[in-house]
C-alpha positions, 0 to 999 in steps of 0.5 A: 100513220098510228092508224094506218100501222093498226089496218098492216097490223091486223092483216100480218095476225089475219097472215101470218096468226100471231098477236097484234103484242108480238108484233113491232116494226123491227121483224123481219118477215125472214129471220124473225117471223119464218116466212118464205117468199111464198108467205109474202106474195099472201102478204102481199096480195092482202093487202093490194086487196084490203088497202086498194092498190100494187105494190108493184115486184119492185117494190117487194125486195124492200119490205124485210122487216114490218116498218119497211112494209108500212112505209112502202103503204104509207108510200101509196 
């Protein structure tokens, strides 16, 4: 899972422009990182392209934190 986390951190770093050292699994996309729903859609799209799978509309609300995101991606 560590390797998966690193790959997801790379996508996050590219999509939201934060250095990996500033990212942690506890960070909330909305409250801590200031992302909005459009940013989440762009992030989901980037992850789907990188990992070649689909994240359903039902899964997106579960992805409030980076840790939640990693769990969703890991379940694929």
